[in-house]
N, C-alpha and C positions, 0 to 999 in steps of 0.2 A: 474490631471489624474484620472481615474476611480478607486475607491477603491473596492478591493475584500477581503472579510473576509476569512482567511485561518485558520481553526481550526487545531491544531497539526502542525502549521508551523515551530515549533522548532524541529520537528522530522526528520527522515530520508527522507521519501517521501515528506512530507510537505515542508521542506527547499528547496529541488530541485524544487518543484512547485512554491515556491515564486520567485526563480531566473527566471524560465521560464516566469512567469507572468510579472516580471519587464522588461525582455527583450522584451516582447510583448506590452509594453506601459502601463501596469496597475500598480497600487500601492497595493501590498499585505500587508494586515494588519494581522499579526500573533496573534492568540489567543491560548494560550497554558498554562497548569498548571505546565509545567516543571517536571512532575513526570517521564516521559520517554524521554522528549525532552531536548534540550540544548540551552541556551540563546545565546551562542557563534555562533549557527547556523542561527540566525536571522540577516541577513545582507542586506536585499533588501527592507525593509519597516518598518513601525512602529511595536512595540511589545506591546501587552497587555497581562498581566498575569491574568489568570482566569480559572475557572473550568466550564465545561458544566453543572454541577449540580447547579450552581449559576445563577439562572434566572435574578436576579437583576443586576448582573455584565454583563450578556449578553446584557440586555436592554440598559445598559449604553454605552456599546461599539457600539451597532447598532446606538444609537442616536448620538454618537460623530462622526462616520465615514460615516454613511449613505451609506453602501456598496451597490453596484449594484448586487452583487451575493455572494453566500457562496460557498466555496470549502472546503468540510468537510472530513478531514483525521483523526481527533483525535479519538482513539479507543484503548482499550486493545486488543492484537492480538496474544497471546501465546496459542497455541492449548493445550499443556499439562496442563497449568494452567486453561484453560477453562474447562477441564475435571474434575478438582478437586475443582474449585471454581466458579461454574456456576453463582451463585448469584452475584458475583462481575461483571461478564460480562453483565448480564442483567441489573443491576443497572447502571453501567458506560456507556455501549454502547447504551442501548435503552433509558433509562430515560434521559441520557445526550443529546442524539440526539433529543429526543422529545422536551426537553427544547429549544434546538437550533432552531428547525424547528418552534416551536410556536413563539419564539422571532423574527425570520426572517419574518414570516407572519404578526406579529404585527407591525413590522417596515416597511412593504410594500416591503420587499426584496424577490422577487418572482422567482429568478433564483437560482437553487441549484445544485451543482455538487457533487456527493457522491462517496466516495471511498468504494466500496463493495469488494467482494472476491469470488474467485472460490470455497471457502469452503462452500458456500451456496448449491453447487451441491451434495456434499457428494461423495460417492465412486461409480463411474460408470466404471467398468473395461472395457478396450479396446474400449472406446468410446471417440471420439474427442468432447469435450463439446462446444456446441453452446448456444446462448441466450435462446433457447427454451427447453433445457434439463431440466428435472424435478429437482427441488431444494429439496434435501433430506439431510440437513446438519447432520453431525455426532457428533458435539459438540456445546457448548454454544457460541463459537465465530462465527461460520458460522450461527447458528440459530439467534443470535442477529443481524447480518447484514441482514439476510433475513427479520426480523421483521421491520428493519428500512426502507427497500425497500417498505414494505407494507404500512408503515406510510406515506411515501412520496406520494404514489398513493392515499391514502385517503385524504391527504391534497391538492392534485391537484384537486380531485373531489369537495372538500368543499370550497377551497380558491384559486384555480388557480395557485398553486405552481408548476412551470415548473421545471423539473429535468432531469439530465443525470446521469445515474448509470453506473459506471465502475466496472465490476467484473474481477479482475485481478489475475494473477498467481504469480509465485515466482519472486520477484523483486531483482535485483542484480546490481552491478556496483556502480559507483560514478561519480560526476561531473568531466569531463576530465580536467577542469581548476583547480581543487583541492580546490575550495572555500567551498564546503560542501561535506559531505559524509556519510557513514554508521557507526554509532557508538552507540551501545547499551550497557547499564550496568544494569542487566547482559546480555551477548550476547546469542542470541538463533538461529541466522540465519546461514545457512550452510556455505556460502562463507566466511564471516568474521571469523567464528569458524575455518574453514580450514586454513585460512591465519594466524590466531593466532598460530595454531599448527605448520605450516611451519616456523614461525618466533620464535618459542620457548617460546611464551607467555602463552602457555598451553601445558601440557605433550603430549596430543594426541587428535585428533578428535574422537568422538564416532559416529559410523555408526549404526543407530537404525534399526536393522532387516536386515537379508540377506535371508529371506525365503519368500519374496513376490513373486507373480507370474509374474516376469519380467525376462528378459534374464540373468541378473546377480544377481537376488534376492533382489535388493535394490530398494527403491521407485523411481518412475519416476516423474519429474516435468518439467513444461514449464517455462523457465526463460526469463524474459524481462528486458531490461536495464532501470534503473530508469529515465534516461533522455528521453528515448522514451516514457515511461509511462506518464510522466508529460506533454510532448508535446501533448499527446492525451487529457489530461484534459483541456489545453488551447483551443484545438479544440472543446472540448465539451462546454466550456463556449461560444465560438463564435457561436456554434450551437444554444444555447439558445438565444443569442443576436439576431440572425437572425430569431427567432420565429419559429423554425422548429418543436417544440413539444418535449414532453418528450420521452426518449429513453434509452434503455439498451444496453451496448456494452461490450463484452469480450475484454480483452487485453492480448495477448500473442503472441507467434510466430508460434504456430501450431506444433512445434517440441519439443519433450520431451527428457530429459537426466536423467539417473540414477545417484544416489549418487556416485557410483563408476566411472562413466564417468566424473562427475565434478572433482573428485579427479585426474583422469588421465590428464585432460585438465589443471588443476592447476599445475601439475608437469611440463608440457610442457611450460607454460607461465612463471613460476617463476624459472624454472630450479632447483627446490629443491624437495626432497621427502616430502610426506605428511604422518606424523605418525598418525596411526588411530588404534582404537580398535573396536571390534564388540560388540554391546549391544543388549538388547532385543527391540522388537518393542515398539513404544510409542502409548499409547492409543489415538484413534482419528485420527491417520495417515491413509491416503488413499493409495491405491497401485499406482494409476497413475492418474495425473491430466494434461491434455493437452488441450490447447485452440483452438477453431475455431474462428478466428478473422476476418473473411471475411467481416462481417458487418462494423466494424470499418474502414477497409480499403476502402470499397466501398462507405460508406455514409459519413464518416468524412474526408476521404482522408488521413487517418493515414498511415504512412509508417515508421515502425521502422528502424532506421539507425545504431544503435549501439548494437543491440541485438544478436550479435554472442557470444558464450560462451567465446571465447578467449578475445574479447574486454571487456566484462563485468568483467572477472577476472583481466585483465590487469589494467582497471581503478580502480577496487577495491584494487588491490595490491598497486598501486601508492598512493591512499589515505591512505591505511593501514600503509604504511611506513612513511607518512609525516603528516597525519591529525589527530587531536583529539580535543575534546572539554573539557572545564572545567566548573564546575557548578558555 
């Protein structure tokens, strides 16, 4: 079968992508340094431990597996940390990605699917973000992802590196079969933090800011199910295989939910109260991020099937109760 190199394949989104690739007839080869990923999540293909900053290791893995494409998820992604440690984000995300891109080109692997982010857009109040919205990132995380997008365009012009870039919004949910799921240490994502609070694994969820210009004062985000998200990545890979050219796609539902709305839906799904406290705003947080995903639907044929808030929370709750990884 065709090998696909999946960087960050031991992480939340990467592990789900590996399952989707395996189901589509590919062999996903996970490349991960296990700083934030989990080897227990590598279930669908070979595992190679390594860091993106180690060019010799990357060259070795490309030579061994001769992948037909790269699916690049590996990155640091905490907005708060990006505000206080920008150098770490520029070094890891940009320098590491440049190493990966150069290694891919050197190996003749010229199809590249990149996990970007809506954080490249910054804060555009009351605007549904599409692929042509100006990119004005507010923090080193978004800025580093935008820089990698630029690198990919330069390498296409110089070396013919075809790429699909996915800018996606808040990812939630888990594999409905329970084989992989969301598990971070430390945890920073809203839904698992909320489920921890419901389950008594933390005292309370902290709601960061209730003075945003939204109906209930809390931030609004567009949530997409992780399984729908990785289905789009497989479609993006096939897009490149069909030689349709490089393209950027937003991935979201076009509907936004505030933090308080997520809390209310969680009460309904779990039939439990969500203990929470109000905290100050976090630096770098935008008021509202909602996707316009018409391009992905029209051109890729992407149709999110599990991206209702109820389904995402229910799948995450099932995993939360039954799933965990060990180092």
